[in-house]
Every structure is written in structure tokens, then in C-alpha cells.
C-alpha positions, 0 to 999 in steps of 0.5 A: 677074890672079890674086886672090892677087897682088892682096891689099892690105896693111893699114897705118895708116901714111901713104904716103911721097912716091913710093909710092901703095900701102901698101908696107911701110917695109922694102920701100920702103927696099929699093927705094931701095937697089936703085934706087941700086945700079942707078943707079950701074952703069947706064952701065957695063951699058949700055956693055957690053950686059951683064945687071945681075947685081949688081942682080938679086942685090940684088932677090932677097932680098925684091923678086923675091917681091913678088907671092907670096901671104903663105901661100907666104911672100911679102909678098902685094903688089898691082898698085899695089905692082908699079907703085910699085916699077917706077916707082922702078926705072925712074927709075934704069935702064929695063932693070932696071925691065923685067926686074923687071916681066916677072918679076912678070908670070910670078909672077902667072901662077903664083900665079893659074893654076898647080895646087896642087902646082906653086904649092906648089913654086915660090912659096916658092922665088920668095919666098926669092929663088931663082927669077928667071923669064924669059918665052919667048913670042916665036917666029920668024915671029910676032913677039911675038904671044901668041895663036899658037904654032908649036913643039909640045909633045911628050908621052911617058911622062908627060913633056912634051918641049920643043924651042923657039927664041925670038928674044928672051928678056929675061935668059934666060941668067940665069934660074932658070926659064922660062915657055914658050908652045907649041902644046898636044900634038896641037893642031889650030891655032896658037891652042891654046897651053899655058904650061909651066914649066921650071926651069933644070936641066930644060932645056938652054939654048943662046944663039943669036947676040949682043946689041948693040941701040940701047937696053935694052942691059942687058936682054940680050934674046938669042935662046935655044934650049931643049930638055928634058923636064918633068913633065905638071903643069908646065902652068900652067892647062890645055893650050890655056888660055893665052888665058885666062891672057894676057887676065886676067894676062899682058896687063894685067900686061905693059902696066901693068909696061912702062908703069910702067917707061917712066914711071919712066925719063922721070920720072927724066930730067925730075928730072935735067934740073930738078936740072941747071937749078937746080944749080950751073950755074943762072947759065948757064940762060936761064929766060926762054927760051920754048923751054925753058919750053914743052918743060919744060911739055909734058914734064911734061904728057905724064908727068902724063897717063901717070901718071894712066892708069897709076893709073886702069888699075891701079885698074880691073884691081884692081876687076875682079879683086875683082869676079871680072869678065872682063878679056877684055871689050873695054872692059877690053882697050881700056883696058889697050891704050890705056895701053900705046900712050899710055905708049910714045908719050908717055914717049918724046916727053917725053924727046925734048922735053927733048933739044930743050930742053937742046941738044947739051951736056946733051941729046945727049952720053952723059956728061951728068948728065941721062942723056937720051941713054940714056933716049931710046935705051931708050924708043925700044924702047917702041913696038916692045915688042909693036908699037903698029901690031899693037896698034892693029889689035887695038883697031880690032876691039875697038872694033867689039865695044863698041857702047855705048862703055862704059869700064872 
């Protein structure tokens, strides 16, 4: 995590319900407006499996630059701000929340690791809403594994040559720039990885295949081929230094952002369920039903657990950054990974509980005002978004390295 992206706001005003951090009142109002827009169009974007362009346009003026430090024209948002905004967007539409969170992950990498020249070039553009960033880290044959790369960067005449295929790039066709992982020039192993920035006008972007998934349909996470050349100073950090970026920025922000999106989606679903049960159809609800009451209870319990983990993990990451601690230490990695595992499992189960409680009409049908059907489909992707099985294997190895069992 970059220190600039963690700068806290100073504010004496009380924090309104729904926001834990000192997000400015004007930004909170903007979040509410964007979330309302996302909610109005979510079903249509889902039906057509189309990227939410109108919502992205609404995010551009100020929210895309949330994590840009103040010296570059941004609000200097914190990890708590990122969590707050992502939860609120997730209540309306999980695809929108994931698009936003993943963009912010890229911004934090630039703010914390880019060289002075590249940071001065990119961060004001992001703050002005002119740069939506997509992440190009997947690769055929390796899945979402971050710590290896097969395609190698070329280096000739002071330029870096990009020839990169990625099977999954969220919002890639609509991005203004890309952060791309590739093997470093003349690397001796797949683990020597560089992170490179390329603007849209520096690469030829070709769509490969179509996008027709079960859920997360509006994320438009299609396969892309990227070809182009960029200046040598477009490397984020140093050649071969991506592991440090992944451990200290990409991993923590990805798992926090994703978990906030999942929590927002499940929380929005529960709120809509309660609204329906207490609304005009109240007389048709059987509040003596043990099945209904038990499922409501377990759903709320699951979400309170995830919420507590999100807030605790965000605080632990923030403290580690303030103390210049190494987030690659096993206890930090185990906490961040446990958040992802817990949130991906419990948010999906909470919505599944609600489907069971409400039955066919309001639990299963697409046109129910509860929106449970879409929430369930979207949340099914959570365990697959960097496989939980892969993460458990990594955590098993990390546990063996933490003999004292100390907690972050």
C-alpha cells in the first residue's frame, strides 16, 4: 500500500450512517448519486452483459481520483474511503463496485511505486477523471496467479515492446490505460516480473472472443490482445520488482476492495429483503416462521462478521503503512487472505440463505424487487476471483512460517 494513498482527511464533522471514514460531504453526495444511477441501470446492463459506460462517466469527475494524493490534485483518499465507497456502490451493483475497486488498486500502485516523472504525468490525469485504468495480470495457462508471467517484455531503442494476451481484463475495452504484468527483459525465470503502464493510444487493443457469463455480466471482463511500445520509464517501480508491489499494494487493496464489493452486494440484498417484508406486502409475510427468522438471523450474522473483518483488516493495513512495516510478513498476508476467503464465502452464503427464506417468488425470480437472483449469480464469482483453493494452499505454507501465531 502506498503511503500517499493512505493520507487521512482531517474533519471535525460527524460521519453519516453508512460511512466510517472522514469522506467529505460533497464526495459522499457524489457516491449516493452514482450508486442511484448504477441501481437504475443494473438490470439492463446485466441482461445485455454490457459495461456500465454511463456509470463510469459519472465516476470520472471526482471518484476515479479518490486515491490520488492531494499534491497531484486528488482528494488524498484513504483505504477506509475506498472501502466505504465500494460498499455503497456494491449495494447498487456489484459489477460497478468491482470496476471501481480494481481501478483504485491500479491508482494506489502508481501513487506508491511509479517514478516521479510517470507519477507526475498520470496522477493529475486520473484526478481529473481522464484515466480509467484496467488491470492486465491474467495469462493463459497460469490463471490469476500474480507471481509468475510468461510473456516477456521486449527492450529495443529505449522502448519497451508489449505483446500480451490476457484471457480476463475487467472493463478492458473501455480503459484509458493499462497496468500490465510481463516477464522482465531477459528474465531468467517466470518470477522476474515487471509492471508496465501503457496508455490506450500506445497499444493496439484487440478483443478475443465474447463475454456471456453467469454473473458479473456488466464487468465485461473479456479476453484482450495488447500490442505496442512504451518508454522505458513506464515501468512501475523497477524491472523485476513486481513481487514487492503485489505484496504491499496489489494484494491488500485487491482483497479489501473485492471484499467491500461483496459485502455491499449482500448488504443491499438483505436491505431489500427487509424492505419487502416490512412493506405493502407485510400482511402476506409470516413473521412467526422459524425458517424465515433463522435465515434472516444467519444472513445478518454472516454480514456482520465480514464487516468486522473488513474494518479490522483496513485498520491493520493502514497501521502497517504508517509504521513502514513489511506487509509481506506471513501474519499480514494471512489476515488479508483470510478476509478474501471469508468474505467470498459468507456473502454468497448470506444471499443463498435469503433465497431459501423467501422462496420462489421473491428469492428466485429475476423481476423480484429483492434482486436476490442477480446478487446470487454475481457473488458466485467471488470464490473464483483468484481461486479460494489456490489461496488456501498459499495460506497453508504461510501458516508454517508463522511459528508464534502472531496476529496483525
